[in-house]
N, C-alpha and C positions, 0 to 999 in steps of 0.2 A: 609693759615698752618695746620690747623684744619682737613683739610680733607686729607690731604695728610698723616698727622699723624693717622686718623681713617682708612685709607687706610692701612697701614701698620702692624697697631693694628688686622686688618681684617685677613689681607693675615698671619700674625704669628698664630692668632688663627687656622686659615684653616691647617694650615701647622703642627700646636699641635696637631689638631685632625686626621688629615689624619697618622703621626707617630703613635698614640696611637689605630687607627682602622686597618691598613694595615696588611693584611696577608700575608707574603713570602714565604709561605711554598709552594703554587702550583705554582707560577713562577719560583720558583728556582729550584723544579721537572723537570717543561719542560724545564727549562734552562741546565740543567746538562743532560739531553737526547738529548737535542739539541747540548750541547758542545760535547757530546761523541761521536755522530754519524755525526758531520761534517766531511768533508773530507779536506777540505782547510780551514784554518784559516784566513778568509777573511769576508767583509760584515757583522761585527757584530750587526751592527745598522738596517739591515734587517732582520736576524733572528732574535733581541733581540724584534723588531715589531710585526714578526710573533709571537714570543712566548705569546707577551703581548695579542694577537688579539686570540691566543686560548685559552687562560686563563681565557680572558674576556667571550668571546664565551661560554664555560663551564659555569661559575656562571650565566651569563644571561639566559641562557636556562634549567639550571638542575632543575628550580622548575615545568617545562614540564615534566618531568618524573615523577611526584607526582602528575600530574594532576592541576597543578596552572598557575599561568600566567606569562612571561617573567619576572625575575626581573631587568630591566632597569635601569644604574645609572643615577643618576640626575647630569648633566656635569655642570648645573649653580653655582653648590657649589664648593666653591675653594678647601676645602678637598676632594672630588672626584678626581679634576685634579692633585692634588696633589701626590694621592694613586697611580694614574696612572704613574705619572712621577717616583717615586719609585719605582713600579713596574719593570718598563722601566729600569732602573740603575741597579737594582738586576739583571736581564735580560742579559741586557750587560756586567756588570761584569763578571758574572758567566760564559756566553758564551767565553768570551776572557780570562780569567783564564785557561778554559778548554781546550781552542784552543791551548793556546802557551805551555802548561804542553803537550797536546797531540805532538805537533810538534817538542818539545824538547824529547820526548820519542822516536818520528822516527827518530831523529838526532842520539841519543843514541845506536837505535837498527843499523841502517845503517855504525856505524864505529866499532862495533865488530865485 
């Protein structure tokens, strides 16, 4: 029972650290651009995964511009995994909302 309790405490600490350290601005900007440029509001999961991959690639390879080493994330830490999950959820939600709004605006334009 003690091992299960310590696992859940570690999981809780990881999610708390992820919420404190996550920067949703880059993923939201990329998701807004993808949401506004999408032709059909479908396949949100694939579009959100693409947005996440684009932002992660930017974050990893940005130090190369200044002559540094790539900043690979430590995926063995639960906080890193939780941050990726939260950024994916942000992207999925934003792309979905903008896809719905865009299709609703197209229906309103066609009725008029």
